FINU-485453 format. One record per residue (C-alpha): residue in three letters; x, y, z; residue number from 1. Coordinates in pm, 1 decimal, m for minus. Last residue first. Layout:
N
   residuo         c1         c2         c3   num
       ALA          X          Y          Z   NUM
...
# end
This chain:
221
   residuo         c1         c2         c3   num
       LYS      830.2    m1912.7     4057.0   221
       ILE      624.3    m1871.9     4374.2   220
       GLY      830.0    m1599.9     4542.3   219
       ASP      527.9    m1376.3     4599.6   218
       TRP      669.5    m1102.5     4379.7   217
       GLU      786.3    m1363.6     4129.2   216
       TYR      435.7    m1502.8     4086.4   215
       LEU      296.7    m1149.5     4073.0   214
       PHE      535.8    m1052.2     3793.8   213
       GLN      470.1    m1373.7     3601.0   212
       GLU       94.1    m1314.4     3594.1   211
       LEU      140.5     m943.8     3522.1   210
       TYR      370.2    m1016.4     3227.8   209
       LYS      134.4    m1278.1     3084.0   208
       GLU     m159.4    m1037.2     3104.7   207
       LEU       31.6     m749.8     2947.6   206
       VAL      159.2     m968.2     2662.5   205
       GLU     m195.5    m1092.8     2601.9   204
       HIS     m306.1     m730.0     2561.6   203
       ARG      m43.6     m681.4     2292.2   202
       GLY     m190.5     m965.9     2090.4   201
       ALA     m547.9     m839.6     2116.9   200
       ALA     m439.2     m478.3     2059.0   199
       LEU     m296.9     m558.2     1716.6   198
       GLN     m627.1     m702.3     1594.3   197
       LYS     m830.7     m422.6     1753.3   196
       ALA     m603.9     m166.6     1587.8   195
       TYR     m670.4     m325.2     1248.5   194
       ASP    m1047.1     m322.7     1306.8   193
       THR    m1058.5       43.5     1405.1   192
       ASN    m1186.2      207.9     1724.0   191
       MET     m992.5       53.7     2010.1   190
       LEU    m1147.8       88.6     2356.8   189
       ASP    m1172.3     m282.8     2439.3   188
       LYS     m797.0     m333.7     2417.6   187
       LEU     m736.9      m17.7     2622.9   186
       LYS     m877.0     m140.0     2954.4   185
       LEU     m574.8     m350.5     3054.1   184
       LEU     m350.4      m45.8     3018.8   183
       LYS     m555.1      202.1     3220.4   182
       GLU     m637.5      156.4     3589.5   181
       TYR     m538.3     m210.2     3598.3   180
       PHE     m198.1     m168.6     3436.1   179
       HIS     m147.4      159.4     3619.4   178
       MET     m177.4      m26.1     3949.6   177
       ILE      139.5     m214.5     3854.6   176
       ALA      335.5      108.5     3814.5   175
       THR      215.9      233.7     4150.8   174
       GLY      m30.3      491.9     4280.8   173
       SER       26.0      865.2     4270.4   172
       ASN      108.4     1142.4     4024.2   171
       ARG      m88.3     1102.5     3704.7   170
       TYR     m394.8      919.7     3834.2   169
       ASP     m398.0     1131.5     4149.0   168
       ASP     m397.9     1451.9     3942.5   167
       LEU     m664.1     1318.9     3705.7   166
       THR     m892.0     1238.9     3996.0   165
       ILE     m980.0      878.1     4067.0   164
       VAL    m1286.0      660.4     4108.0   163
       THR    m1226.2      289.9     4039.3   162
       ARG     m887.4      278.6     4212.2   161
       PRO     m661.1      m22.0     4174.7   160
       THR     m556.6     m177.9     4507.9   159
       LEU     m271.0      m84.8     4740.0   158
       GLU     m162.6     m337.3     5003.4   157
       PRO       48.9     m528.9     4751.1   156
       HIS      268.9     m225.0     4674.6   155
       HIS      426.0     m235.0     4329.9   154
       ILE      677.0      m54.7     4110.1   153
       PRO      695.8      249.7     4333.1   152
       ARG      611.5      590.2     4183.2   151
       GLN      902.5      832.1     4170.9   150
       LYS      742.1     1029.3     3886.6   149
       VAL     1050.2      970.6     3668.3   148
       ALA     1060.8      603.8     3768.5   147
       SER      688.7      563.1     3706.7   146
       TYR      721.4      708.0     3356.6   145
       CYS     1002.9      470.2     3266.2   144
       MET      814.6      169.7     3409.7   143
       VAL      500.2      268.0     3222.3   142
       ARG      701.0      299.2     2900.8   141
       SER      865.5      m41.2     2922.7   140
       ILE      532.0     m213.1     2982.6   139
       GLY      375.6      m23.8     2692.7   138
       ILE      657.2     m127.6     2460.7   137
       ALA      608.5     m494.0     2548.4   136
       GLY      234.8     m474.6     2485.0   135
       ILE       26.3     m168.8     2565.8   134
       ALA       69.2      210.5     2561.5   133
       ASP      190.5      219.9     2200.6   132
       LEU     m144.1       76.1     2093.8   131
       ARG     m314.7      364.6     2271.3   130
       ASP     m134.6      623.1     2059.9   129
       ALA     m218.9      441.2     1736.9   128
       ASP     m582.1      397.7     1835.0   127
       GLN     m618.8      768.0     1921.3   126
       VAL     m460.4      861.8     1589.3   125
       ILE     m702.7      635.3     1403.1   124
       LYS    m1013.3      750.5     1589.1   123
       GLY     m922.2     1111.9     1523.1   122
       GLU     m875.1     1042.4     1153.1   121
       LEU    m1214.7      873.1     1137.0   120
       THR    m1375.8     1181.2     1285.1   119
       SER    m1578.0     1263.7     1598.7   118
       MET    m1355.9     1099.7     1858.4   117
       THR    m1575.5     1040.8     2160.1   116
       CYS    m1498.9     1259.2     2460.6   115
       LYS    m1541.0     1101.4     2805.3   114
       ASN    m1198.2     1203.1     2934.9   113
       THR    m1187.3     1105.4     3302.7   112
       GLY    m1066.5      755.5     3215.3   111
       GLY     m726.4      827.7     3364.0   110
       LYS     m664.9     1104.9     3115.5   109
       TYR     m724.3      884.6     2808.3   108
       SER     m608.0     1152.9     2562.9   107
       MET     m776.0     1193.4     2222.6   106
       THR     m984.4     1511.4     2269.0   105
       SER     m741.4     1806.0     2239.0   104
       ILE     m514.6     1639.3     1982.4   103
       ILE     m796.3     1541.1     1750.1   102
       GLU     m969.3     1879.3     1766.0   101
       LEU     m639.1     2058.3     1709.0   100
       ILE     m572.9     1848.6     1398.1    99
       HIS     m918.7     1919.6     1253.2    98
       ALA     m895.9     2292.8     1318.0    97
       ILE     m551.0     2303.3     1157.3    96
       ASP     m678.5     2108.1      856.4    95
       GLY     m960.7     2355.0      803.8    94
       ASN     m718.7     2647.0      835.5    93
       LEU     m485.8     2502.6      571.2    92
       VAL     m127.7     2446.7      687.4    91
       GLU       90.2     2745.6      616.6    90
       ASN      399.5     2635.4      808.6    89
       LYS      369.3     2922.8     1054.5    88
       LYS        1.0     2837.8     1091.1    87
       LEU       82.6     2478.9     1186.5    86
       TRP      348.0     2580.5     1438.8    85
       HIS      125.7     2845.8     1596.6    84
       GLU     m160.3     2596.8     1631.7    83
       VAL       66.2     2340.3     1796.9    82
       ARG      213.8     2599.5     2032.2    81
       TYR     m134.4     2722.1     2123.2    80
       LEU     m239.0     2364.7     2195.9    79
       GLY       54.9     2329.4     2434.2    78
       ILE      m27.3     2654.0     2611.5    77
       GLU     m384.0     2536.3     2664.4    76
       GLU     m267.0     2192.7     2779.6    75
       ASP      m35.1     2331.6     3047.0    74
       GLY      281.2     2159.2     3171.5    73
       SER      383.0     2105.1     2809.6    72
       ILE      490.7     1742.8     2847.0    71
       LYS      248.9     1587.5     3095.9    70
       GLU       11.4     1869.4     2999.3    69
       ASP      m26.4     1709.6     2656.7    68
       ALA      m21.2     1973.9     2382.9    67
       ILE      322.0     1877.7     2248.2    66
       ASP      218.9     1513.3     2289.3    65
       HIS       m9.3     1503.2     1985.1    64
       LEU      225.3     1678.3     1742.1    63
       LEU      356.7     1389.3     1534.5    62
       SER       34.0     1192.7     1552.9    61
       ALA     m175.3     1493.8     1448.1    60
       ILE       63.7     1553.9     1157.0    59
       ILE       53.5     1193.3     1037.4    58
       CYS     m321.2     1143.1     1074.1    57
       ILE     m402.7     1472.4      900.1    56
       PHE     m169.4     1388.0      610.9    55
       VAL     m311.9     1037.2      577.1    54
       ASP     m670.8     1152.3      532.5    53
       ALA     m852.9      820.9      573.6    52
       ASN     m878.5      527.7      333.6    51
       GLU     m913.9      288.0      628.9    50
       ILE     m612.5       75.2      530.6    49
       ILE     m408.0      384.4      441.7    48
       ALA     m502.8      555.2      766.8    47
       ILE     m418.5      239.6      964.3    46
       LYS      m65.3      236.3      822.1    45
       LYS      m15.2      608.0      879.5    44
       ALA     m140.5      579.4     1236.4    43
       ILE      102.3      293.6     1305.9    42
       ASN      398.3      489.6     1169.7    41
       THR      298.5      807.0     1354.2    40
       VAL      257.1      626.6     1685.9    39
       ARG      598.5      463.2     1646.1    38
       SER      770.7      791.6     1557.8    37
       ILE      609.7      981.1     1845.8    36
       HIS      715.5      711.9     2090.5    35
       TRP     1064.2      726.4     1940.7    34
       TRP     1073.4     1104.2     1984.8    33
       ASP     1013.6     1072.4     2358.7    32
       HIS      696.5     1024.7     2559.5    31
       GLY      828.3      732.3     2763.9    30
       THR      917.0      961.1     3053.9    29
       ASN     1285.3     1006.5     2965.6    28
       ASP     1259.6     1284.8     2706.1    27
       TYR     1590.3     1321.6     2523.7    26
       TYR     1454.2     1333.9     2167.5    25
       LEU     1143.7     1529.6     2265.4    24
       GLU     1170.4     1886.1     2139.5    23
       ASN     1453.7     1862.6     1887.1    22
       LYS     1315.9     1541.9     1738.2    21
       LEU      970.9     1697.8     1735.2    20
       PHE     1082.8     1998.7     1528.8    19
       HIS     1268.1     1778.5     1279.8    18
       GLU      959.2     1562.4     1234.6    17
       THR      749.2     1875.1     1191.4    16
       LEU      979.5     2008.2      920.8    15
       SER      961.6     1678.5      730.4    14
       ILE      583.6     1657.6      764.0    13
       VAL      540.6     2017.5      648.6    12
       ARG      762.9     1949.9      345.5    11
       GLU      572.6     1633.3      254.9    10
       GLN      245.7     1827.8      272.8     9
       LYS      382.5     2101.1       47.0     8
       HIS      510.5     1849.0     m207.7     7
       ASN      177.8     1667.6     m234.2     6
       LEU      113.4     1341.5      m56.4     5
       HIS       46.3     1015.3     m236.2     4
       VAL        0.2      704.5      m27.5     3
       SER      119.0      350.9      m76.3     2
       MET        0.0        0.0        0.0     1
# end
């Protein structure tokens, strides 16, 4: 499968890739350039399969974490930076609005975000980002993020929370709790058929890891 982008779109993509490498290359929370690259590659593949707007999917994937408060510190400021970047590179106003809508509504946010993605492109980018949160990569990323946030790996007396504020979700708990509060839920939240197929296999990796982890924690095997 292939996709045809015009010269202007290819230029914007190239400039945006360079911008993101400079911004996030040395991030140590699991939201680094390589996360961006993986999400973009998966989104592009799904977009081609679904006959979606590939340019929108690529650019939204590349920029999605710039507006995330985990990275920007303030979502509003992050969205402004995204909008400014797109306008500076002469992206069409309609495309800018579409990209900003995707980025501002796609995040899981501890389950507190009840927004439904309104476009196919939004569903694709959301799927791609969530796929990178599960499987072997997802396990590695949650451990990186927990280390930076100084969250313990596990505490057997703590149980997953069913009602939780966004601040508590981001800054408290344990790495293992995060599996139950988010990662294990993502398989059933995928939008597209291809993402559902990938998520099934990655979900099994999470389950097998947790089973072995708890065995080892208790000294069983």
